[in-house]
N, C-alpha and C positions, 0 to 999 in steps of 0.2 A: 378150189376153196378149201381151207384147211379144216381139219376135223373140229377145232374149237369154234370156228366161224359157223360151220354147218349146225353144230350142237346149239349154238346161240340163236341161230334163224330158227330152228325148229321149235325151240323153247319159247321164243317170243310169238310165234305163230300160235302155238298151244295155249299160251297165257292169254293172248288176244281173244281167242275164241272159248276158252274154257273157264277162265277165272270167273265169269258170271254165273256159270253152272254148277262149279265144282265147290267143295267145302274143304278139301285137303290136297296138299302136295305130297305125293308119295315118291320116295327115292329108292328104287331097287339097286342093291349092290351086286356086284359079280359073284359074290359069295352065296347069293340067294335071300340074304336078309333085306328087310324092307324098314324104312323110317318114314313115319307119317307125321306131317306137320300141318296143323290147322291154318287154313289161309288167313284166317282173322288175326292170327298171332304174328304174321310176317309183315315186315316193312318193305324189305327189298330182296330181290335175287339178283346176283351179279357173278362174274367169272373174272378171276385174277390169278395169274400165275399158275394156270393149269388146275385151278380149283373152283368149285362151285361154292360161292359164299352166300349163306342165308343170313340176312340180318332180321332179328326180331324186333318188335315194337318196343320191347323191354330194354333194348340197346345191346343185348348180347349177340354174338355171332356163332355160326357153325360153319366149319370148312369141310368139304368132301373133295377128295382127289378125283379128277374126271376119269382116269383109267380105272378106277374102282367103281364107277357108276355104270349099270348095265342099262337102266331106263329111268326116265322121270316122266310121271303122268299125274293127272288130276283125277280125284274120284271122291266118293263118299266113304267114310271108314266103316267097315263092317265089323260089328262087334260079334265075336265068336264066343258062345258059352264056354265056361271052363270045364264043365262037364256035359257029356251028351245029354240031350233032352228026350225023354221017352216020348213015344208016340201020343200017349194019353195026356202028357203035359205040354204038348207042342201047340203053339197058338195057331188058329185057323180062322179063316174068313169065308163066310157064306152069305148070300149066293155068290157064286163066281163062275161066269162073269156076272156083273151087276148093272143095273140101270140107275137107280135112285139112291139107294143106301146100302151099306154093308153091316154084317153083324160080326163081332169078334168073339171067338171062344178061347178060354185059357189065357187070357191076358197075363203077362208075367207079373208076379208079386213085386210091388214096389214101383210100378210104372206110374210116373206122373204125367208124362206127355207122350203123345202119339204123333209120329211124323210120317207123312205120305209123300214120296219122291216120285217125279216122272223118271222115265228111263234114261233121260239125258242128264240125270243127277240133280236137277233143279228141284227145290222144295216146293211141293204143290199145296200142301196142307199142314197145319200144326194145330193140334187141339189138345186139351187136357184129357187125361184118360178117365173114363167113366167106368161103369160096370159093364159087364158082358151083356146084360139085358138092354143096354142102350144102343140103338143102331146109330151108325155114322152116315150122315148125308154126304153123297158124293155127287150130287146132282149139278154142282158147278164146275166139276171136273170135266175135260174134254175126253173124248173117247180114246182109250189106249191101255197100255200095260203100266201098272204102277207097283211100287214097292212100299209096304207099310212096316215101319220099324217101331217097336216098343221094348224098351230095355235091351236085352241081348238077342232078341229074336226079330227076324225079318221074314215076311210072307209076301208072295206076289199075288196081285188080283188084276182083273181085267174090267175097265169101265166100258160099257157098250153105248 
């Protein structure tokens, strides 16, 4: 099987299982850089003349040469803060592990929405950000490990 055919087969299998769970297509190049594309903005992925062709819903396209691509994968974009966050300003969750509800401390300023993701990348909850004094009910979540994202900070918690 040629390299191109194998690459296409792997990509098709990944899309079939991951597209429901993922929010981004991430292309890692051999030079170590990464290009992140939101799946909601993509219309089609195809291969032509040794290139990965990404067609956007806007009608524009992007070409990436296959020899320059190290890895294609699906995931959630992690926003990294521009400057390190000091421990006293870092968002935290308590209790952790939790049964029915969690409390947040130091919600980043300007946060309008809070997102809770399962570890497989699927969005489990989305809610408007309140104040630190308002607990968040997690009683409808299944037991497991979750990621809570607010603006540029992400914290882990366990639902028992």
